C-alpha positions as CSV (number, residue, x, y, z in Angstrom):
1,M,0.7,-14.3,18.5
2,N,-2.3,-12.8,16.7
3,Q,-3.2,-10.8,19.8
4,A,0.4,-9.4,19.9
5,I,0.2,-8.4,16.2
6,F,-3.2,-6.8,16.7
7,S,-2.0,-4.9,19.8
8,L,1.2,-3.6,18.0
9,T,-0.9,-2.6,14.9
10,F,-3.3,-0.7,17.2
11,I,-0.4,1.1,18.9
12,L,1.1,2.0,15.6
13,F,-2.3,3.3,14.4
14,I,-2.8,5.4,17.5
15,L,0.7,6.9,17.3
16,M,0.5,7.6,13.6
17,V,-2.9,9.4,13.9
18,S,-2.0,11.3,17.1
19,I,1.3,12.5,15.6
20,G,0.5,12.8,11.9
21,G,-3.2,13.7,12.0
22,K,-4.9,13.2,8.7
23,R,-1.6,12.5,6.9
24,G,-0.8,9.9,9.5
25,L,-4.2,8.2,8.9
26,N,-3.5,8.2,5.2
27,A,-0.1,6.7,5.7
28,F,-1.5,4.0,7.9
29,L,-4.2,3.2,5.3
30,S,-1.5,3.1,2.6
31,L,0.5,0.7,4.7
32,F,-2.6,-1.5,5.2
33,Y,-3.3,-1.5,1.5
34,N,0.3,-2.3,0.6
35,V,0.4,-5.3,3.0
36,T,-2.9,-6.5,1.5
37,V,-1.5,-6.3,-2.1
38,F,1.7,-8.1,-1.0
39,I,-0.3,-10.9,0.6
40,I,-2.4,-11.3,-2.5
41,L,0.7,-11.4,-4.7
42,I,2.2,-14.1,-2.5
43,I,-1.0,-16.2,-2.9
44,M,-1.1,-15.6,-6.6
45,I,2.6,-16.8,-7.0
46,A,1.9,-19.8,-4.8
47,L,-1.1,-20.7,-7.1
48,G,1.2,-20.8,-10.1
49,F,0.9,-17.4,-11.7
50,D,4.0,-15.9,-13.4
51,P,6.1,-14.2,-10.7
52,I,7.4,-11.5,-13.1
53,I,3.9,-10.4,-14.2
54,C,2.7,-10.5,-10.6
55,T,5.6,-8.4,-9.5
56,V,5.0,-5.8,-12.2
57,I,1.3,-5.6,-11.4
58,G,2.0,-5.4,-7.7
59,S,4.6,-2.7,-8.0
60,L,2.2,-0.6,-10.1
61,L,-0.6,-1.1,-7.5
62,I,1.7,-0.3,-4.6
63,S,3.2,2.8,-6.3
64,S,-0.4,4.0,-7.2
65,I,-1.5,3.5,-3.6
66,L,1.4,5.4,-2.2
67,L,1.2,8.2,-4.7
68,F,-2.5,8.9,-4.6
69,N,-3.4,8.0,-1.0
70,T,-0.6,9.9,0.6
71,N,-0.6,13.0,-1.6
72,G,-4.2,13.0,-2.8
73,Y,-5.4,13.0,-6.3
74,N,-3.6,15.6,-8.4
75,K,-3.4,15.8,-12.2
76,Q,0.3,16.6,-12.0
77,D,0.9,13.4,-10.2
78,Y,-1.4,11.3,-12.4
79,R,0.1,12.0,-15.8
80,P,3.7,10.9,-15.1
81,H,2.5,7.8,-13.3
82,V,0.3,6.7,-16.2
83,F,3.1,7.5,-18.6
84,L,5.7,5.5,-16.7
85,S,3.3,2.6,-16.3
86,F,3.4,1.9,-20.0
């Protein structure tokens, strides 16, 4: 099963980079980071942390990753995101 998941992930990576170029690579890295955040959140909730707080923190992390990794750092994107976070 692990070999199948690795093979499918590798195929997805190759297709995203070959079709999307640099933006495809950024999108793949964003997907990888988001899955990592999601797994960490599941572990934190399983360890007894408050699910609501974990969800809020996770959603802020995921939205930040998507916003800045896909579009790059831009002051116009940064200001509304910080404002909406509070």
